[in-house]
C-alpha positions in Angstrom: 96.3 96.4 54.7 97.6 93.4 56.5 98.6 93.8 60.1 102.2 93.0 60.9 103.0 89.7 62.7 104.9 90.5 65.8 105.1 86.9 67.1 108.7 86.4 66.0 109.6 89.7 67.7 107.9 88.6 70.9 109.9 85.3 70.8 113.1 87.3 70.4 112.3 89.5 73.4 111.5 86.5 75.6 114.8 84.9 74.6 117.0 87.9 75.2 115.4 89.7 78.1 117.6 89.7 81.2 114.7 88.4 83.3 113.3 84.9 83.8 110.1 84.2 82.0 108.0 81.1 82.5 104.4 80.6 81.2 102.1 78.2 83.1 98.8 77.1 81.5 95.6 76.6 83.4 96.8 73.3 84.8 100.2 74.7 85.9 102.0 73.0 83.1 105.1 74.9 81.8 104.6 76.3 78.3 107.5 78.8 78.0 110.9 78.6 79.7 113.3 81.2 78.4 117.2 81.2 78.4 117.4 83.0 81.7 115.4 80.2 83.3 117.5 77.6 81.5 120.8 79.2 82.7 119.9 79.5 86.4 117.9 76.3 86.8 120.4 74.2 84.7 117.3 72.7 83.0 116.7 73.2 79.3 113.3 74.2 77.9 112.9 70.9 76.1 113.3 69.1 79.5 110.6 71.1 81.3 108.0 72.3 78.7 104.9 70.2 79.0 105.6 69.2 82.6 103.8 70.4 85.7 105.9 73.0 87.5 105.5 71.3 90.9 106.8 68.0 89.4 109.8 69.7 88.0 110.5 71.8 91.2 109.2 69.8 94.1 110.7 72.3 96.6 108.3 75.1 95.5 105.7 76.0 98.2 102.9 74.3 96.4 99.9 75.3 98.6 101.0 79.0 98.7 101.9 79.2 95.0 98.7 77.6 93.8 96.7 80.1 95.8 98.8 82.9 94.2 98.3 81.5 90.6 94.6 81.0 91.1 94.1 84.5 92.4 95.9 85.9 89.4 93.6 83.8 87.0 90.4 84.6 88.9 91.0 88.3 89.5 92.7 88.8 86.2 95.2 91.1 87.9 98.9 91.4 88.5 100.6 90.2 91.7 104.1 91.0 92.9 106.4 89.4 95.5 109.4 91.4 96.8 112.6 89.7 98.0 112.0 91.4 101.3 108.8 89.3 101.7 110.1 86.1 100.2 113.8 86.0 99.4 113.4 83.7 96.4 110.8 81.6 94.6 113.2 79.5 92.5 116.5 78.2 93.9 118.7 79.8 91.3 122.3 80.9 91.4 122.9 84.7 91.2 123.7 86.1 87.8 126.8 87.9 89.2 128.9 86.3 91.9 129.0 88.5 95.0 132.6 88.6 96.2 133.0 88.2 100.0 129.3 87.3 100.7 127.6 84.0 100.9 124.4 84.1 98.9 123.2 80.5 98.6 120.4 81.4 96.2 119.5 84.3 93.9 117.4 87.0 95.6 114.3 87.6 93.4 111.5 90.0 92.7 108.7 88.1 91.1 105.7 89.3 89.0 102.7 87.2 88.1 100.2 88.4 85.4 97.4 86.7 83.6 97.6 85.6 79.9 94.3 84.6 78.3 94.1 82.1 75.4 91.8 83.7 72.8 90.8 80.3 71.5 90.0 78.3 74.7 89.4 81.4 76.9 91.5 79.6 79.6 93.8 81.7 81.6 97.5 81.1 81.9 99.9 82.9 84.2 103.2 84.4 83.2 105.9 84.5 85.9 108.7 87.1 85.5 111.7 86.6 87.7 114.2 89.4 88.3 117.6 88.8 89.9 118.0 91.5 92.6 120.9 89.9 94.4 123.1 92.9 93.7 120.5 95.2 95.2 120.3 93.0 98.3 124.0 93.0 98.6 124.1 96.8 98.4 121.4 97.0 101.1 123.3 94.7 103.3 126.5 96.8 102.8 124.6 99.9 103.8 123.2 98.2 106.9 126.8 97.0 107.8 128.0 100.6 107.3 125.2 101.8 109.6 126.2 99.2 112.2 129.8 100.2 111.9 128.9 103.9 112.3 126.8 103.1 115.3 129.7 101.2 116.8 132.1 104.0 116.1 129.7 106.4 117.7 129.5 104.2 120.7 133.2 104.1 121.0 133.4 107.9 120.6 130.6 108.7 123.1 130.9 106.1 125.8 133.3 105.4 128.6 134.8 101.9 128.0 134.9 101.0 131.7 131.5 102.1 133.0 129.6 102.0 129.7 128.1 105.5 130.5 128.7 108.7 128.5 132.3 110.0 128.5 133.5 113.5 129.1 133.5 114.5 125.4 129.8 113.6 125.0 128.9 115.3 128.3 130.6 118.6 127.3 129.0 118.5 123.9 125.5 117.9 125.3 126.0 120.4 128.1 127.0 123.0 125.6 123.8 122.3 123.6 121.6 122.4 126.7 123.2 125.6 127.7 122.5 127.2 124.3 118.9 126.0 124.3 118.3 127.5 127.8 120.0 130.7 126.8 117.8 131.0 123.6 114.4 129.8 124.9 114.7 130.7 128.6 114.2 127.2 129.7 115.7 125.6 132.8 118.1 122.7 133.5 120.5 121.7 136.2 123.9 120.2 136.6 125.2 117.8 139.3 128.9 117.0 139.8 129.6 113.8 141.8 132.9 112.7 143.3 133.5 109.3 145.1 134.8 110.0 148.6 138.3 108.7 149.4 138.5 106.8 146.1 142.3 106.9 146.1 142.3 105.0 149.4 140.3 102.2 147.7 142.8 101.9 144.9 145.8 102.0 147.3 144.4 99.5 149.7 142.6 97.1 147.4 144.1 97.7 144.0 142.8 99.3 140.8 140.6 96.3 139.9 138.6 96.9 143.0 138.4 100.6 142.2 137.2 99.7 138.7 134.4 97.5 140.2 133.3 100.4 142.4 133.1 102.7 139.4 131.1 100.2 137.4 128.7 99.3 140.1 128.1 102.9 141.2 127.5 103.9 137.5 124.9 101.2 137.1 123.1 102.2 140.3 123.0 105.9 139.5 121.9 105.3 135.9 119.1 103.1 137.2 117.8 106.0 139.3 117.6 108.6 136.5 115.1 109.5 133.9 115.6 108.6 130.2 116.0 112.3 129.4 118.8 112.8 131.9 122.4 112.6 130.7 124.8 110.8 133.0 128.5 110.4 132.3 132.0 109.9 133.7 133.9 113.2 133.6 137.2 111.7 134.5 138.7 109.4 137.2 136.1 109.1 140.0 134.2 112.3 138.9 130.7 112.1 137.3 128.3 114.6 135.8 124.5 114.5 135.5 122.6 116.9 133.3 118.9 117.2 134.3 116.8 118.9 131.6 113.8 121.0 132.7 114.7 120.6 136.3 115.0 123.4 138.8 117.0 123.7 142.1 114.3 122.1 144.2 113.9 119.1 141.9 117.6 118.7 141.5 118.1 118.7 145.3 115.7 115.8 145.6 117.4 113.8 142.9 120.9 114.5 144.3 120.0 113.5 147.9 118.2 110.4 146.6 121.4 109.4 144.8 123.7 110.2 147.8 121.5 108.1 150.1 121.3 105.2 147.6 125.1 105.0 147.3 125.6 105.4 151.1 123.5 102.2 151.6 125.0 100.3 148.7 126.3 96.9 149.6 129.7 96.3 147.9 132.3 93.8 148.8 135.8 93.0 147.5 137.3 89.6 148.4 134.6 89.1 151.0 135.4 92.5 152.6 132.7 95.1 152.8 133.6 98.5 151.2 131.7 101.5 152.4 131.2 104.0 149.6 130.0 107.5 149.8 129.8 110.4 147.4 130.0 114.2 147.6 128.0 116.4 145.2 127.7 119.9 144.0 124.9 121.2 141.9 123.4 124.3 140.4 120.6 125.5 138.1 121.1 127.4 134.9 120.5 131.2 135.2 120.7 133.8 132.5 123.7 135.6 133.8 126.0 132.7 133.1 128.8 133.4 130.6 128.9 129.8 129.1 128.6 126.2 130.1 132.2 126.2 131.4 131.3 128.7 134.0 128.4 126.4 135.0 130.8 123.5 135.4 133.1 125.7 137.5 130.3 126.8 139.8 129.0 123.3 140.3 132.5 122.2 141.1 132.8 124.9 143.7 129.7 123.5 145.3 131.3 120.0 145.2 134.4 121.3 147.0 132.0 122.8 149.6 130.6 119.3 150.3 134.0 117.8 150.6 135.2 120.6 152.9 132.2 120.0 155.1 132.9 116.4 155.9 132.1 114.6 152.6 129.0 112.5 151.9 127.2 115.8 151.5 125.3 117.6 148.7 125.8 121.4 148.2 124.0 124.0 146.1 125.7 126.9 144.3 123.4 129.9 144.1 124.0 133.6 143.7 127.7 133.3 144.4 127.5 131.3 147.6 127.2 127.6 148.5 124.6 126.0 150.7 124.8 122.6 152.3 121.4 120.8 151.8 122.2 117.5 153.4 120.6 116.9 156.7 
């Protein structure tokens, strides 16, 4: 029984497949150049077959590509190039125009595999080019969506003036920290900070001066905290710090360090020195608390205690009473 001849079928496949196919002989001369390659290179098969590929396409990375072709021939194995490694091999136009994006050349995945001549035993290399521009476009859109989402999250979570967390984020995180401590019996502390006589700064120097004070103080305090600490503007000149895994003693050290740092802060407006101080109230989580709102309330009581006792002070709320800790 005579074996069927599939050569005509192979020719039909090569001509109709929606991938580029080019066959290079052992001397890198083009032997096959299918319609896909014709369409996107604007060079017909009759014009390139029998010519060295580097003569036809002088822009190809000759040194790199020759090494790639030789390794396929010697090792007799496949080789693959992803668009993420090298965006394209041939400077082709995309199959489908991508509206609203500028793709100068077709993004390509390229496969190399050996083809051996049974008569001469010489090894040729088949190059298969797949247009993945639409895939790249989708990936870019996803990345753009991620960037947009991150931007929206930043808008939603950060105070636009000071670039620290806003009240909504602070309350959400405080609620989570409260629930964690309630469930796992862990510790955390809360500090409420208020800028002393801030209204006087606004009244005497204007709101722009007040904004500069808020921004500078925010930068200074943020620079003194750990990465794990959560610092945000709660409203007006009031700020909140959440200190995970920190007890009363540790919080007292942090609070006093911040108070002294602000007290010695050099700040001027129109060449006039402004003396800025803060009052603080803090407390540590304890199991008897009803919810995070009660914690805010009790820390606020401690803050009022600092203001009542002359300002530029730090007070602790503990067991229903306030204690001034500032020397």
